[in-house]
PQR file with spaces between the fields and no chain letter, atoms N, CA, C, O and H, PARSE charges and radii, in Angstrom:
ATOM       1  N    UNK     1    -112.481   56.329 -192.009 -0.4000 1.5000
ATOM       2  CA   UNK     1    -110.971   55.664 -192.278 -0.0000 2.0000
ATOM       3  C    UNK     1    -109.717   55.219 -191.508  0.5500 1.7000
ATOM       4  O    UNK     1    -109.370   55.537 -190.370 -0.5500 1.4000
ATOM       5  N    UNK     2    -109.351   54.723 -192.052 -0.4000 1.5000
ATOM       6  CA   UNK     2    -108.137   53.757 -191.351 -0.0000 2.0000
ATOM       7  C    UNK     2    -107.339   55.003 -190.582  0.5500 1.7000
ATOM       8  O    UNK     2    -107.380   56.219 -190.767 -0.5500 1.4000
ATOM       9  H    UNK     2    -109.633   54.464 -192.976  0.4000 1.0000
ATOM      10  N    UNK     3    -106.596   54.176 -189.639 -0.4000 1.5000
ATOM      11  CA   UNK     3    -105.367   54.845 -189.061 -0.0000 2.0000
ATOM      12  C    UNK     3    -104.154   54.884 -189.950  0.5500 1.7000
ATOM      13  O    UNK     3    -103.374   55.775 -189.614 -0.5500 1.4000
ATOM      14  H    UNK     3    -106.563   53.188 -189.489  0.4000 1.0000
ATOM      15  N    UNK     4    -103.848   54.319 -190.777 -0.4000 1.5000
ATOM      16  CA   UNK     4    -102.901   54.319 -191.891 -0.0000 2.0000
ATOM      17  C    UNK     4    -102.905   55.930 -192.799  0.5500 1.7000
ATOM      18  O    UNK     4    -101.974   56.695 -193.052 -0.5500 1.4000
ATOM      19  H    UNK     4    -104.482   53.595 -191.051  0.4000 1.0000
ATOM      20  N    UNK     5    -104.370   56.006 -193.120 -0.4000 1.5000
ATOM      21  CA   UNK     5    -104.794   57.044 -194.112 -0.0000 2.0000
ATOM      22  C    UNK     5    -104.639   58.137 -193.245  0.5500 1.7000
ATOM      23  O    UNK     5    -104.190   59.157 -193.768 -0.5500 1.4000
ATOM      24  H    UNK     5    -105.127   55.386 -192.914  0.4000 1.0000
ATOM      25  N    UNK     6    -104.951   58.178 -191.820 -0.4000 1.5000
ATOM      26  CA   UNK     6    -104.949   59.187 -191.088 -0.0000 2.0000
ATOM      27  C    UNK     6    -103.660   59.972 -190.779  0.5500 1.7000
ATOM      28  O    UNK     6    -103.426   61.176 -190.669 -0.5500 1.4000
ATOM      29  H    UNK     6    -105.315   57.349 -191.396  0.4000 1.0000
ATOM      30  N    UNK     7    -102.653   58.484 -190.645 -0.4000 1.5000
ATOM      31  CA   UNK     7    -101.155   58.960 -190.875 -0.0000 2.0000
ATOM      32  C    UNK     7    -101.018   59.775 -191.468  0.5500 1.7000
ATOM      33  O    UNK     7    -100.786   60.919 -191.077 -0.5500 1.4000
ATOM      34  H    UNK     7    -102.843   57.507 -190.734  0.4000 1.0000
ATOM      35  N    UNK     8    -101.150   59.317 -192.828 -0.4000 1.5000
ATOM      36  CA   UNK     8    -100.400   59.574 -194.247 -0.0000 2.0000
ATOM      37  C    UNK     8    -100.744   60.910 -194.679  0.5500 1.7000
ATOM      38  O    UNK     8     -99.971   61.721 -195.188 -0.5500 1.4000
ATOM      39  H    UNK     8    -101.338   58.387 -193.146  0.4000 1.0000
ATOM      40  N    UNK     9    -102.848   61.177 -194.253 -0.4000 1.5000
ATOM      41  CA   UNK     9    -103.273   62.570 -194.451 -0.0000 2.0000
ATOM      42  C    UNK     9    -102.116   63.632 -193.632  0.5500 1.7000
ATOM      43  O    UNK     9    -101.722   64.718 -194.058 -0.5500 1.4000
ATOM      44  H    UNK     9    -103.476   60.518 -193.839  0.4000 1.0000
ATOM      45  N    UNK    10    -101.851   63.179 -192.767 -0.4000 1.5000
ATOM      46  CA   UNK    10    -101.387   64.111 -191.225 -0.0000 2.0000
ATOM      47  C    UNK    10    -100.216   64.499 -192.199  0.5500 1.7000
ATOM      48  O    UNK    10     -99.961   65.648 -192.558 -0.5500 1.4000
ATOM      49  H    UNK    10    -102.171   62.297 -192.422  0.4000 1.0000
ATOM      50  N    UNK    11     -99.466   63.226 -192.613 -0.4000 1.5000
ATOM      51  CA   UNK    11     -98.299   63.935 -192.773 -0.0000 2.0000
ATOM      52  C    UNK    11     -97.573   64.758 -194.352  0.5500 1.7000
ATOM      53  O    UNK    11     -96.487   65.277 -194.611 -0.5500 1.4000
ATOM      54  H    UNK    11     -99.673   62.292 -192.321  0.4000 1.0000
ATOM      55  N    UNK    12     -99.049   64.476 -195.246 -0.4000 1.5000
ATOM      56  CA   UNK    12     -99.018   65.410 -195.941 -0.0000 2.0000
ATOM      57  C    UNK    12     -99.903   66.783 -196.128  0.5500 1.7000
ATOM      58  O    UNK    12     -99.859   67.514 -197.118 -0.5500 1.4000
ATOM      59  H    UNK    12     -99.931   64.054 -195.035  0.4000 1.0000
ATOM      60  N    UNK    13    -100.594   66.942 -195.136 -0.4000 1.5000
ATOM      61  CA   UNK    13    -101.441   67.818 -194.819 -0.0000 2.0000
ATOM      62  C    UNK    13    -100.310   68.823 -193.903  0.5500 1.7000
ATOM      63  O    UNK    13    -100.172   70.033 -194.080 -0.5500 1.4000
ATOM      64  H    UNK    13    -100.630   66.347 -194.332  0.4000 1.0000
ATOM      65  N    UNK    14     -99.788   68.241 -193.205 -0.4000 1.5000
ATOM      66  CA   UNK    14     -98.644   69.098 -192.381 -0.0000 2.0000
ATOM      67  C    UNK    14     -97.592   69.420 -192.994  0.5500 1.7000
ATOM      68  O    UNK    14     -97.125   70.500 -192.630 -0.5500 1.4000
ATOM      69  H    UNK    14     -99.900   67.258 -193.061  0.4000 1.0000
ATOM      70  N    UNK    15     -96.883   68.737 -194.018 -0.4000 1.5000
ATOM      71  CA   UNK    15     -95.598   69.421 -194.874 -0.0000 2.0000
ATOM      72  C    UNK    15     -96.761   70.264 -195.597  0.5500 1.7000
ATOM      73  O    UNK    15     -95.687   70.853 -195.470 -0.5500 1.4000
ATOM      74  H    UNK    15     -97.262   67.860 -194.314  0.4000 1.0000
ATOM      75  N    UNK    16     -97.681   70.856 -196.139 -0.4000 1.5000
ATOM      76  CA   UNK    16     -98.226   71.342 -197.088 -0.0000 2.0000
ATOM      77  C    UNK    16     -98.795   72.647 -196.173  0.5500 1.7000
ATOM      78  O    UNK    16     -98.600   73.696 -196.786 -0.5500 1.4000
ATOM      79  H    UNK    16     -98.554   70.378 -196.242  0.4000 1.0000
ATOM      80  N    UNK    17     -99.413   72.838 -194.936 -0.4000 1.5000
ATOM      81  CA   UNK    17     -99.811   73.490 -194.457 -0.0000 2.0000
ATOM      82  C    UNK    17     -99.118   74.567 -193.271  0.5500 1.7000
ATOM      83  O    UNK    17     -99.469   75.642 -192.786 -0.5500 1.4000
ATOM      84  H    UNK    17     -99.572   71.986 -194.438  0.4000 1.0000
ATOM      85  N    UNK    18     -97.781   73.524 -193.073 -0.4000 1.5000
ATOM      86  CA   UNK    18     -97.015   74.849 -191.844 -0.0000 2.0000
ATOM      87  C    UNK    18     -96.187   75.447 -193.106  0.5500 1.7000
ATOM      88  O    UNK    18     -96.132   76.651 -192.855 -0.5500 1.4000
ATOM      89  H    UNK    18     -97.496   72.650 -193.466  0.4000 1.0000
ATOM      90  N    UNK    19     -95.612   75.252 -194.157 -0.4000 1.5000
ATOM      91  CA   UNK    19     -95.360   76.626 -194.680 -0.0000 2.0000
ATOM      92  C    UNK    19     -95.961   77.512 -195.746  0.5500 1.7000
ATOM      93  O    UNK    19     -95.558   78.627 -196.075 -0.5500 1.4000
ATOM      94  H    UNK    19     -95.657   74.274 -194.360  0.4000 1.0000
ATOM      95  N    UNK    20     -97.159   76.729 -196.315 -0.4000 1.5000
ATOM      96  CA   UNK    20     -97.780   78.001 -196.078 -0.0000 2.0000
ATOM      97  C    UNK    20     -98.274   78.867 -195.439  0.5500 1.7000
ATOM      98  O    UNK    20     -98.665   79.931 -195.919 -0.5500 1.4000
ATOM      99  H    UNK    20     -97.486   75.823 -196.048  0.4000 1.0000
ATOM     100  N    UNK    21     -98.329   78.583 -194.380 -0.4000 1.5000
ATOM     101  CA   UNK    21     -98.399   79.703 -193.358 -0.0000 2.0000
ATOM     102  C    UNK    21     -97.604   80.355 -193.222  0.5500 1.7000
ATOM     103  O    UNK    21     -97.778   81.496 -193.649 -0.5500 1.4000
ATOM     104  H    UNK    21     -98.012   77.719 -193.990  0.4000 1.0000
ATOM     105  N    UNK    22     -96.445   80.071 -192.643 -0.4000 1.5000
ATOM     106  CA   UNK    22     -94.983   80.708 -192.915 -0.0000 2.0000
ATOM     107  C    UNK    22     -94.900   81.689 -194.177  0.5500 1.7000
ATOM     108  O    UNK    22     -94.304   82.766 -194.200 -0.5500 1.4000
ATOM     109  H    UNK    22     -96.304   79.144 -192.296  0.4000 1.0000
ATOM     110  N    UNK    23     -95.347   81.320 -194.829 -0.4000 1.5000
ATOM     111  CA   UNK    23     -95.109   81.828 -196.532 -0.0000 2.0000
ATOM     112  C    UNK    23     -96.447   83.335 -196.346  0.5500 1.7000
ATOM     113  O    UNK    23     -96.433   84.426 -196.915 -0.5500 1.4000
ATOM     114  H    UNK    23     -95.831   80.445 -194.811  0.4000 1.0000
ATOM     115  N    UNK    24     -97.135   82.954 -195.658 -0.4000 1.5000
ATOM     116  CA   UNK    24     -98.580   83.799 -196.061 -0.0000 2.0000
ATOM     117  C    UNK    24     -97.959   84.786 -194.564  0.5500 1.7000
ATOM     118  O    UNK    24     -98.161   85.954 -194.896 -0.5500 1.4000
ATOM     119  H    UNK    24     -97.146   82.067 -195.196  0.4000 1.0000
ATOM     120  N    UNK    25     -97.528   84.784 -193.594 -0.4000 1.5000
ATOM     121  CA   UNK    25     -97.221   85.721 -193.021 -0.0000 2.0000
ATOM     122  C    UNK    25     -96.038   86.247 -192.848  0.5500 1.7000
ATOM     123  O    UNK    25     -95.783   87.144 -192.045 -0.5500 1.4000
ATOM     124  H    UNK    25     -97.364   83.835 -193.325  0.4000 1.0000
ATOM     125  N    UNK    26     -94.943   85.489 -193.903 -0.4000 1.5000
ATOM     126  CA   UNK    26     -93.316   86.756 -193.968 -0.0000 2.0000
ATOM     127  C    UNK    26     -94.103   87.872 -195.233  0.5500 1.7000
ATOM     128  O    UNK    26     -94.051   89.100 -195.173 -0.5500 1.4000
ATOM     129  H    UNK    26     -95.150   84.760 -194.556  0.4000 1.0000
ATOM     130  N    UNK    27     -94.763   87.118 -196.263 -0.4000 1.5000
ATOM     131  CA   UNK    27     -95.874   88.104 -197.692 -0.0000 2.0000
ATOM     132  C    UNK    27     -95.827   89.113 -196.525  0.5500 1.7000
ATOM     133  O    UNK    27     -94.755   89.617 -196.191 -0.5500 1.4000
ATOM     134  H    UNK    27     -94.805   86.120 -196.312  0.4000 1.0000
ATOM     135  N    UNK    28     -97.125   89.442 -195.831 -0.4000 1.5000
ATOM     136  CA   UNK    28     -98.052   89.806 -195.287 -0.0000 2.0000
ATOM     137  C    UNK    28     -97.034   90.903 -194.514  0.5500 1.7000
ATOM     138  O    UNK    28     -97.250   92.107 -194.643 -0.5500 1.4000
ATOM     139  H    UNK    28     -97.996   89.033 -196.102  0.4000 1.0000
ATOM     140  N    UNK    29     -95.902   90.405 -193.696 -0.4000 1.5000
ATOM     141  CA   UNK    29     -95.013   91.216 -192.749 -0.0000 2.0000
ATOM     142  C    UNK    29     -94.688   91.700 -193.266  0.5500 1.7000
ATOM     143  O    UNK    29     -95.064   92.840 -192.991 -0.5500 1.4000
ATOM     144  H    UNK    29     -95.727   89.426 -193.591  0.4000 1.0000
ATOM     145  N    UNK    30     -93.689   91.692 -194.574 -0.4000 1.5000
ATOM     146  CA   UNK    30     -93.100   92.642 -195.082 -0.0000 2.0000
ATOM     147  C    UNK    30     -93.727   93.883 -195.829  0.5500 1.7000
ATOM     148  O    UNK    30     -93.357   95.054 -195.918 -0.5500 1.4000
ATOM     149  H    UNK    30     -93.384   90.766 -194.797  0.4000 1.0000
ATOM     150  N    UNK    31     -95.114   93.008 -196.471 -0.4000 1.5000
ATOM     151  CA   UNK    31     -96.010   94.310 -196.772 -0.0000 2.0000
ATOM     152  C    UNK    31     -96.031   95.831 -196.025  0.5500 1.7000
ATOM     153  O    UNK    31     -95.759   96.996 -196.318 -0.5500 1.4000
ATOM     154  H    UNK    31     -95.415   92.057 -196.398  0.4000 1.0000
ATOM     155  N    UNK    32     -96.693   94.806 -194.496 -0.4000 1.5000
ATOM     156  CA   UNK    32     -96.764   95.895 -193.748 -0.0000 2.0000
ATOM     157  C    UNK    32     -95.357   96.857 -193.132  0.5500 1.7000
ATOM     158  O    UNK    32     -95.422   97.942 -192.554 -0.5500 1.4000
ATOM     159  H    UNK    32     -96.914   93.860 -194.258  0.4000 1.0000
ATOM     160  N    UNK    33     -94.568   96.350 -193.349 -0.4000 1.5000
ATOM     161  CA   UNK    33     -92.936   97.138 -192.816 -0.0000 2.0000
ATOM     162  C    UNK    33     -93.097   98.278 -194.056  0.5500 1.7000
ATOM     163  O    UNK    33     -92.841   99.481 -194.004 -0.5500 1.4000
ATOM     164  H    UNK    33     -94.515   95.468 -193.819  0.4000 1.0000
ATOM     165  N    UNK    34     -93.488   97.672 -194.915 -0.4000 1.5000
ATOM     166  CA   UNK    34     -93.161   98.848 -196.055 -0.0000 2.0000
ATOM     167  C    UNK    34     -94.555   99.497 -196.312  0.5500 1.7000
ATOM     168  O    UNK    34     -94.692   99.851 -197.483 -0.5500 1.4000
ATOM     169  H    UNK    34     -93.697   96.695 -194.957  0.4000 1.0000
ATOM     170  N    UNK    35     -95.472   99.704 -195.616 -0.4000 1.5000
ATOM     171  CA   UNK    35     -96.161  100.417 -195.401 -0.0000 2.0000
ATOM     172  C    UNK    35     -97.831  100.567 -196.135  0.5500 1.7000
ATOM     173  O    UNK    35     -98.776  101.344 -196.000 -0.5500 1.4000
ATOM     174  H    UNK    35     -95.361   99.417 -194.664  0.4000 1.0000
ATOM     175  N    UNK    36     -97.495   99.169 -197.074 -0.4000 1.5000
ATOM     176  CA   UNK    36     -98.153   98.931 -197.869 -0.0000 2.0000
ATOM     177  C    UNK    36     -99.670   97.692 -197.182  0.5500 1.7000
ATOM     178  O    UNK    36     -99.541   96.872 -196.273 -0.5500 1.4000
ATOM     179  H    UNK    36     -96.728   98.538 -197.184  0.4000 1.0000
ATOM     180  N    UNK    37    -100.815   97.942 -197.902 -0.4000 1.5000
ATOM     181  CA   UNK    37    -101.785   96.722 -197.429 -0.0000 2.0000
ATOM     182  C    UNK    37    -101.446   95.259 -197.959  0.5500 1.7000
ATOM     183  O    UNK    37    -100.892   95.144 -199.052 -0.5500 1.4000
ATOM     184  H    UNK    37    -100.920   98.608 -198.640  0.4000 1.0000
ATOM     185  N    UNK    38    -101.767   94.158 -197.208 -0.4000 1.5000
ATOM     186  CA   UNK    38    -101.616   93.243 -196.834 -0.0000 2.0000
ATOM     187  C    UNK    38    -102.556   92.334 -198.635  0.5500 1.7000
ATOM     188  O    UNK    38    -103.731   92.164 -198.963 -0.5500 1.4000
ATOM     189  H    UNK    38    -102.217   94.252 -196.320  0.4000 1.0000
ATOM     190  N    UNK    39    -101.345   92.045 -199.225 -0.4000 1.5000
ATOM     191  CA   UNK    39    -101.788   91.123 -200.359 -0.0000 2.0000
ATOM     192  C    UNK    39    -102.578   90.073 -200.742  0.5500 1.7000
ATOM     193  O    UNK    39    -102.568   89.019 -200.105 -0.5500 1.4000
ATOM     194  H    UNK    39    -100.392   92.184 -198.959  0.4000 1.0000
ATOM     195  N    UNK    40    -103.226   90.230 -201.659 -0.4000 1.5000
ATOM     196  CA   UNK    40    -104.708   89.037 -201.497 -0.0000 2.0000
ATOM     197  C    UNK    40    -103.630   88.156 -201.515  0.5500 1.7000
ATOM     198  O    UNK    40    -103.867   87.579 -200.454 -0.5500 1.4000
ATOM     199  H    UNK    40    -103.234   91.085 -202.177  0.4000 1.0000
ATOM     200  N    UNK    41    -102.162   87.392 -202.134 -0.4000 1.5000
ATOM     201  CA   UNK    41    -102.087   85.819 -202.318 -0.0000 2.0000
ATOM     202  C    UNK    41    -101.519   85.669 -200.553  0.5500 1.7000
ATOM     203  O    UNK    41    -102.113   84.830 -199.876 -0.5500 1.4000
ATOM     204  H    UNK    41    -101.969   87.861 -202.995  0.4000 1.0000
ATOM     205  N    UNK    42    -100.560   86.366 -199.984 -0.4000 1.5000
ATOM     206  CA   UNK    42    -100.793   87.025 -198.578 -0.0000 2.0000
ATOM     207  C    UNK    42    -101.997   86.062 -197.475  0.5500 1.7000
ATOM     208  O    UNK    42    -101.778   85.282 -196.548 -0.5500 1.4000
ATOM     209  H    UNK    42    -100.077   87.048 -200.534  0.4000 1.0000
ATOM     210  N    UNK    43    -102.998   86.448 -197.960 -0.4000 1.5000
ATOM     211  CA   UNK    43    -104.291   86.077 -197.162 -0.0000 2.0000
ATOM     212  C    UNK    43    -104.608   84.691 -197.676  0.5500 1.7000
ATOM     213  O    UNK    43    -104.664   83.750 -196.885 -0.5500 1.4000
ATOM     214  H    UNK    43    -103.176   87.082 -198.713  0.4000 1.0000
ATOM     215  N    UNK    44    -104.798   84.543 -198.841 -0.4000 1.5000
ATOM     216  CA   UNK    44    -105.233   83.474 -199.429 -0.0000 2.0000
ATOM     217  C    UNK    44    -104.528   82.107 -199.250  0.5500 1.7000
ATOM     218  O    UNK    44    -105.076   81.015 -199.102 -0.5500 1.4000
ATOM     219  H    UNK    44    -104.753   85.308 -199.484  0.4000 1.0000
ATOM     220  N    UNK    45    -102.817   82.463 -199.306 -0.4000 1.5000
ATOM     221  CA   UNK    45    -101.643   81.278 -198.777 -0.0000 2.0000
ATOM     222  C    UNK    45    -101.799   81.031 -197.305  0.5500 1.7000
ATOM     223  O    UNK    45    -101.430   79.909 -196.956 -0.5500 1.4000
ATOM     224  H    UNK    45    -102.371   83.350 -199.426  0.4000 1.0000
ATOM     225  N    UNK    46    -102.348   81.967 -196.179 -0.4000 1.5000
ATOM     226  CA   UNK    46    -102.721   81.989 -195.024 -0.0000 2.0000
ATOM     227  C    UNK    46    -103.788   80.779 -194.371  0.5500 1.7000
ATOM     228  O    UNK    46    -103.701   79.990 -193.431 -0.5500 1.4000
ATOM     229  H    UNK    46    -102.648   82.878 -196.462  0.4000 1.0000
ATOM     230  N    UNK    47    -105.030   81.149 -195.598 -0.4000 1.5000
ATOM     231  CA   UNK    47    -106.374   80.885 -195.497 -0.0000 2.0000
ATOM     232  C    UNK    47    -105.946   79.074 -196.356  0.5500 1.7000
ATOM     233  O    UNK    47    -106.563   78.088 -195.952 -0.5500 1.4000
ATOM     234  H    UNK    47    -105.101   81.790 -196.361  0.4000 1.0000
ATOM     235  N    UNK    48    -105.202   78.971 -197.145 -0.4000 1.5000
ATOM     236  CA   UNK    48    -104.742   77.473 -197.227 -0.0000 2.0000
ATOM     237  C    UNK    48    -104.580   76.945 -196.406  0.5500 1.7000
ATOM     238  O    UNK    48    -105.420   76.121 -196.046 -0.5500 1.4000
ATOM     239  H    UNK    48    -104.701   79.772 -197.474  0.4000 1.0000
ATOM     240  N    UNK    49    -103.285   77.174 -195.616 -0.4000 1.5000
ATOM     241  CA   UNK    49    -102.763   76.847 -194.322 -0.0000 2.0000
ATOM     242  C    UNK    49    -103.441   76.290 -193.493  0.5500 1.7000
ATOM     243  O    UNK    49    -103.489   75.090 -193.223 -0.5500 1.4000
ATOM     244  H    UNK    49    -102.602   77.843 -195.908  0.4000 1.0000
ATOM     245  N    UNK    50    -104.104   77.314 -192.970 -0.4000 1.5000
ATOM     246  CA   UNK    50    -104.982   77.274 -192.171 -0.0000 2.0000
ATOM     247  C    UNK    50    -106.126   75.984 -192.108  0.5500 1.7000
ATOM     248  O    UNK    50    -106.444   75.174 -191.237 -0.5500 1.4000
ATOM     249  H    UNK    50    -104.065   78.289 -193.190  0.4000 1.0000
ATOM     250  N    UNK    51    -106.581   76.265 -193.582 -0.4000 1.5000
ATOM     251  CA   UNK    51    -107.680   74.976 -193.714 -0.0000 2.0000
ATOM     252  C    UNK    51    -106.922   73.277 -193.710  0.5500 1.7000
ATOM     253  O    UNK    51    -107.416   72.174 -193.479 -0.5500 1.4000
ATOM     254  H    UNK    51    -106.323   76.923 -194.290  0.4000 1.0000
ATOM     255  N    UNK    52    -105.306   73.780 -194.136 -0.4000 1.5000
ATOM     256  CA   UNK    52    -104.744   71.992 -194.629 -0.0000 2.0000
ATOM     257  C    UNK    52    -104.647   71.522 -192.776  0.5500 1.7000
ATOM     258  O    UNK    52    -105.058   70.451 -192.328 -0.5500 1.4000
ATOM     259  H    UNK    52    -104.904   74.677 -194.324  0.4000 1.0000
ATOM     260  N    UNK    53    -103.918   72.783 -191.848 -0.4000 1.5000
ATOM     261  CA   UNK    53    -103.939   72.163 -190.428 -0.0000 2.0000
ATOM     262  C    UNK    53    -105.132   71.848 -189.762  0.5500 1.7000
ATOM     263  O    UNK    53    -105.061   70.834 -189.067 -0.5500 1.4000
ATOM     264  H    UNK    53    -103.584   73.652 -192.212  0.4000 1.0000
ATOM     265  N    UNK    54    -106.300   72.482 -189.782 -0.4000 1.5000
ATOM     266  CA   UNK    54    -107.971   72.646 -189.282 -0.0000 2.0000
ATOM     267  C    UNK    54    -108.342   70.910 -189.894  0.5500 1.7000
ATOM     268  O    UNK    54    -108.774   69.928 -189.290 -0.5500 1.4000
ATOM     269  H    UNK    54    -106.358   73.305 -190.347  0.4000 1.0000
ATOM     270  N    UNK    55    -107.988   71.091 -191.175 -0.4000 1.5000
ATOM     271  CA   UNK    55    -108.588   69.738 -191.347 -0.0000 2.0000
ATOM     272  C    UNK    55    -108.025   68.597 -190.520  0.5500 1.7000
ATOM     273  O    UNK    55    -108.668   67.633 -190.106 -0.5500 1.4000
ATOM     274  H    UNK    55    -107.637   71.888 -191.666  0.4000 1.0000
ATOM     275  N    UNK    56    -106.225   68.937 -190.264 -0.4000 1.5000
ATOM     276  CA   UNK    56    -105.618   67.441 -189.514 -0.0000 2.0000
ATOM     277  C    UNK    56    -106.301   67.422 -188.334  0.5500 1.7000
ATOM     278  O    UNK    56    -106.819   66.362 -187.981 -0.5500 1.4000
ATOM     279  H    UNK    56    -105.702   69.720 -190.600  0.4000 1.0000
ATOM     280  N    UNK    57    -106.398   68.411 -187.651 -0.4000 1.5000
ATOM     281  CA   UNK    57    -107.345   68.381 -186.209 -0.0000 2.0000
ATOM     282  C    UNK    57    -107.925   67.815 -186.541  0.5500 1.7000
ATOM     283  O    UNK    57    -107.775   66.604 -186.375 -0.5500 1.4000
ATOM     284  H    UNK    57    -105.977   69.271 -187.937  0.4000 1.0000
ATOM     285  N    UNK    58    -109.318   68.505 -187.461 -0.4000 1.5000
ATOM     286  CA   UNK    58    -110.567   67.196 -187.459 -0.0000 2.0000
ATOM     287  C    UNK    58    -110.831   65.850 -187.846  0.5500 1.7000
ATOM     288  O    UNK    58    -111.857   65.170 -187.807 -0.5500 1.4000
ATOM     289  H    UNK    58    -109.440   69.488 -187.597  0.4000 1.0000
ATOM     290  N    UNK    59    -109.555   65.601 -188.267 -0.4000 1.5000
ATOM     291  CA   UNK    59    -109.240   63.867 -188.719 -0.0000 2.0000
ATOM     292  C    UNK    59    -108.951   63.294 -187.263  0.5500 1.7000
ATOM     293  O    UNK    59    -109.408   62.220 -186.872 -0.5500 1.4000
ATOM     294  H    UNK    59    -108.722   66.153 -188.299  0.4000 1.0000
ATOM     295  N    UNK    60    -108.322   63.943 -186.674 -0.4000 1.5000
ATOM     296  CA   UNK    60    -107.644   63.158 -185.115 -0.0000 2.0000
ATOM     297  C    UNK    60    -108.654   63.076 -184.167  0.5500 1.7000
ATOM     298  O    UNK    60    -108.786   62.259 -183.255 -0.5500 1.4000
ATOM     299  H    UNK    60    -107.951   64.816 -186.991  0.4000 1.0000
ATOM     300  N    UNK    61    -109.526   64.251 -184.564 -0.4000 1.5000
ATOM     301  CA   UNK    61    -110.837   64.481 -183.060 -0.0000 2.0000
ATOM     302  C    UNK    61    -111.721   63.123 -183.790  0.5500 1.7000
ATOM     303  O    UNK    61    -111.906   62.136 -183.078 -0.5500 1.4000
ATOM     304  H    UNK    61    -109.419   64.915 -185.305  0.4000 1.0000
ATOM     305  N    UNK    62    -112.241   63.125 -185.207 -0.4000 1.5000
ATOM     306  CA   UNK    62    -112.957   61.971 -185.766 -0.0000 2.0000
ATOM     307  C    UNK    62    -112.616   60.825 -185.907  0.5500 1.7000
ATOM     308  O    UNK    62    -113.664   60.296 -185.536 -0.5500 1.4000
ATOM     309  H    UNK    62    -112.091   63.927 -185.785  0.4000 1.0000
ATOM     310  N    UNK    63    -112.045   60.105 -186.125 -0.4000 1.5000
ATOM     311  CA   UNK    63    -110.960   59.451 -186.420 -0.0000 2.0000
ATOM     312  C    UNK    63    -110.130   59.006 -186.058  0.5500 1.7000
ATOM     313  O    UNK    63    -109.542   58.147 -186.716 -0.5500 1.4000
ATOM     314  H    UNK    63    -111.194   60.534 -186.427  0.4000 1.0000
ATOM     315  N    UNK    64    -109.606   59.508 -184.516 -0.4000 1.5000
ATOM     316  CA   UNK    64    -108.558   59.530 -183.509 -0.0000 2.0000
ATOM     317  C    UNK    64    -107.210   58.977 -183.895  0.5500 1.7000
ATOM     318  O    UNK    64    -107.307   58.131 -184.784 -0.5500 1.4000
ATOM     319  H    UNK    64    -110.083   60.205 -183.982  0.4000 1.0000
ATOM     320  N    UNK    65    -105.986   59.211 -183.486 -0.4000 1.5000
ATOM     321  CA   UNK    65    -104.928   59.481 -183.862 -0.0000 2.0000
ATOM     322  C    UNK    65    -104.088   59.148 -182.899  0.5500 1.7000
ATOM     323  O    UNK    65    -102.880   59.333 -183.042 -0.5500 1.4000
ATOM     324  H    UNK    65    -105.907   59.898 -182.764  0.4000 1.0000
């Protein structure tokens, strides 16, 4: 990958990953406050956010950035 591709993917994945993590965290936290189990959509949203952000870290380790 070229450095330009890594930069563009970083912008895209971070723009999608950070809000996904925050949304999943807030969904889970509000459910726990109500005394309910954490909903599956909160776990899935957090998983997608983590995967996107970890892929950014992996891209930077492999192709330098």
